[in-house]
C-alpha positions in Angstrom: 0.0 0.0 0.0 1.4 3.4 -0.9 1.6 6.3 1.5 -1.3 8.2 -0.2 -3.6 5.2 0.3 -2.5 4.8 3.9 -3.3 8.4 4.6 -6.7 8.1 3.0 -7.4 4.9 5.0 -6.3 6.5 8.3 -8.4 9.5 7.6 -11.5 7.4 7.1 -10.8 5.2 10.1 -10.3 8.2 12.3 -13.4 9.9 11.0 -15.7 6.9 11.7 -14.2 6.4 15.2 -14.4 10.0 16.2 -17.8 10.7 14.7 -19.2 7.8 16.8 -17.4 9.1 19.9 -18.1 12.8 19.7 -21.6 12.7 18.5 -22.8 10.1 21.0 -24.3 13.0 23.0 -27.1 13.2 20.4 -28.4 9.8 21.7 -27.7 10.4 25.4 -28.7 14.0 25.8 -31.2 14.8 23.0 -33.1 11.5 22.3 -31.8 11.0 18.8 -31.8 7.4 17.7 -28.6 5.4 17.3 -26.9 6.6 14.1 -27.5 4.9 10.8 -24.0 4.5 9.2 -23.7 4.3 5.4 -21.0 4.8 2.9 -20.8 5.5 -0.8 -18.3 3.9 -3.1 -17.3 4.1 -6.7 -17.6 1.1 -9.1 -13.9 0.3 -8.5 -14.6 -0.2 -4.8 -13.1 3.0 -3.5 -15.1 4.5 -0.7 -15.8 8.2 -1.4 -18.0 9.2 1.5 -19.0 8.1 5.1 -22.2 9.3 6.6 -24.0 9.0 10.0 -27.7 9.9 10.2 -29.2 10.7 13.6 -33.0 10.8 13.7 -35.2 12.3 16.4 -38.8 11.1 15.5 -40.3 13.0 18.5 -39.0 16.3 17.1 -39.2 15.3 13.4 -35.5 16.3 13.1 -32.5 14.6 11.5 -28.8 15.4 11.8 -26.4 14.1 9.2 -22.7 14.0 9.9 -20.7 13.1 6.7 -17.2 13.2 5.2 -16.6 13.0 1.5 -13.2 12.1 0.1 -13.8 12.3 -3.7 -11.8 15.0 -5.4 -14.9 17.0 -6.4 -16.6 16.8 -3.0 -16.3 19.3 -0.2 -15.3 17.2 2.8 -16.8 17.2 6.3 -20.4 18.5 6.9 -23.0 18.6 9.6 -26.5 19.2 8.2 -29.6 19.8 10.3 -32.8 18.7 8.6 -36.2 19.7 9.8 -38.5 17.0 8.3 -41.7 18.9 9.1 -40.7 22.1 7.5 -38.7 20.3 4.8 -35.6 22.5 5.4 -31.9 21.7 5.5 -29.3 23.8 7.1 -25.5 23.4 6.9 -24.3 23.8 10.5 -20.6 23.1 10.2 -18.1 22.2 7.5 -14.4 21.6 7.0 -13.0 21.4 3.5 -11.1 18.2 2.8 -8.0 20.3 2.1 -8.1 21.7 5.6 -8.6 18.3 7.4 -5.8 16.6 9.3 -5.4 12.9 9.1 -6.3 12.5 12.8 -9.6 14.3 12.2 -9.0 16.5 15.3 -11.6 19.1 14.2 -14.5 16.7 14.9 -14.5 17.4 18.6 -14.9 21.1 18.0 -17.6 20.5 15.4 -19.6 18.4 17.9 -19.3 21.1 20.6 -20.6 23.6 18.1 -23.5 21.4 17.2 -24.4 20.8 20.9 -24.6 24.6 21.5 -26.9 25.0 18.5 -29.1 22.1 19.7 -29.4 23.7 23.2 -30.8 26.8 21.5 -33.3 24.8 19.3 -34.6 22.1 21.7 
């Protein structure tokens, strides 16, 4: 495996691990369901995006935490979706060019989201 592939794999592994860790508060504090994890891949098998969907049926809300790795995608995003009003709001993003392999920005992103939720719930 070349160094570029190893960096890519480490970035994905760190994203999945840290997203589960730092967004767990959605389940424990705000009654969102356990996340639904999905990924997208190209026909050659290369995974180009990871996504966690947190649903809150009582509030009719969904929060999507995703990271896209494909060259034409933007990178990390948190999107707040109000299913009743049929609106979607970008809450936080980090361009893939500005991401570190360790994905250290995820903790700050989760703290930002938690502050927003306190204001909305």
